[in-house]
C-alpha positions as CSV (number, residue, x, y, z in Angstrom):
1,M,16.7,-147.3,130.7
2,S,20.4,-147.3,129.5
3,E,22.9,-149.6,131.1
4,K,25.4,-148.4,133.7
5,L,28.7,-147.2,132.4
6,P,31.9,-149.0,133.3
7,R,34.3,-146.9,135.4
8,E,36.7,-146.3,132.5
9,V,33.9,-144.9,130.4
10,T,32.7,-142.6,133.2
11,S,36.3,-141.4,133.5
12,D,36.3,-140.7,129.8
13,L,33.2,-138.6,130.2
14,Y,35.1,-136.5,132.7
15,G,37.8,-135.9,130.1
16,N,35.2,-135.0,127.5
17,M,33.5,-132.6,129.9
18,E,36.7,-131.0,130.8
19,R,37.6,-130.5,127.1
20,G,34.1,-129.1,126.5
21,F,34.6,-126.5,129.2
22,R,38.1,-125.6,127.9
23,D,36.5,-125.1,124.5
24,F,33.9,-122.8,126.1
25,A,36.8,-120.8,127.6
26,V,38.5,-120.5,124.2
27,R,35.3,-119.4,122.4
28,H,34.5,-116.8,125.1
29,R,38.1,-115.4,125.1
30,A,38.0,-115.1,121.3
31,A,34.8,-113.1,121.6
32,G,36.3,-110.8,124.2
33,R,34.3,-112.2,127.1
34,E,37.1,-112.8,129.6
35,N,34.8,-113.2,132.7
36,A,32.8,-116.0,131.0
37,A,36.1,-117.6,130.0
38,L,37.3,-117.5,133.6
39,I,34.1,-119.2,134.7
40,A,34.5,-121.9,132.0
41,D,38.1,-122.4,133.2
42,L,36.8,-122.9,136.8
43,L,34.3,-125.4,135.5
44,A,37.0,-127.3,133.6
45,D,39.2,-127.4,136.7
46,T,36.4,-129.0,138.8
47,T,35.1,-131.7,136.4
48,K,37.0,-134.4,138.2
49,D,35.0,-133.6,141.4
50,V,31.6,-134.4,139.7
51,P,30.3,-137.6,141.4
52,A,30.2,-140.6,139.2
53,Q,26.5,-141.2,139.9
54,L,25.7,-137.7,138.7
55,M,27.8,-138.2,135.6
56,Q,25.8,-141.4,135.0
57,E,22.5,-139.5,135.2
58,F,23.9,-136.8,132.9
59,H,25.0,-139.4,130.4
60,D,21.6,-141.2,130.5
61,L,19.7,-138.0,129.9
62,Y,22.1,-137.1,127.0
63,C,21.5,-140.5,125.4
64,E,17.7,-140.3,125.9
65,S,17.6,-136.9,124.3
66,M,19.3,-137.8,121.0
67,P,18.4,-136.8,118.3
68,A,15.4,-134.5,118.1
69,D,13.3,-134.2,115.0
70,D,15.6,-131.6,113.6
71,G,18.6,-133.9,114.1
72,E,19.9,-131.9,117.0
73,W,20.2,-133.2,120.5
74,S,18.1,-131.3,123.0
75,A,20.8,-131.8,125.7
76,L,23.5,-130.4,123.4
77,Q,21.3,-127.4,122.6
78,L,20.7,-126.8,126.3
79,N,24.4,-127.1,127.0
80,V,25.2,-124.4,124.4
81,E,22.5,-122.2,125.8
82,M,24.0,-122.6,129.3
83,E,27.5,-121.8,127.8
84,N,26.1,-118.6,126.4
85,E,24.6,-117.7,129.7
86,L,28.1,-117.6,131.2
87,A,28.5,-114.4,129.4
88,L,25.2,-113.1,130.8
89,G,25.9,-113.6,134.5
90,Y,25.2,-117.3,135.0
91,L,27.7,-118.3,137.6
92,P,27.7,-122.0,138.7
93,K,30.1,-122.5,141.6
94,D,31.7,-125.6,139.9
95,A,31.2,-128.3,137.4
96,T,29.0,-130.3,139.7
97,A,26.6,-127.3,140.0
98,F,26.6,-126.9,136.2
99,V,25.7,-130.6,135.7
100,M,23.0,-130.5,138.3
101,D,21.5,-127.4,136.8
102,L,21.6,-129.0,133.3
103,I,19.9,-132.1,134.6
104,R,17.2,-130.0,136.4
105,R,16.6,-128.0,133.2
106,M,16.4,-131.2,131.1
107,T,14.0,-132.9,133.4
108,G,11.9,-129.8,134.3
109,V,12.6,-130.3,138.1
110,R,12.8,-127.0,140.0
111,P,15.3,-126.6,142.8
112,S,13.8,-126.7,146.2
């Protein structure tokens, strides 16, 4: 099991996640998918609300998933798939819901 992250690292994860969602928005806008870009903007705006414990679990899973046999991180691949789903009607209510869904998908746990 990986060690717990210090608070300043957890905060940096929030910044990285926010930048990631902002990048999602830029890519979707460039492809003419404004609705998906708006969802990505909403996710970026709510990253600071993701509980630190959930960010820790997210980080631990990311670290455990790297790299796969093909050199790609399975968590990163899943994250890109979920980004693409924004253009297909996937509508998480906020960044917390997105992270929880990513964790569920990575671990194979189905919502109750």
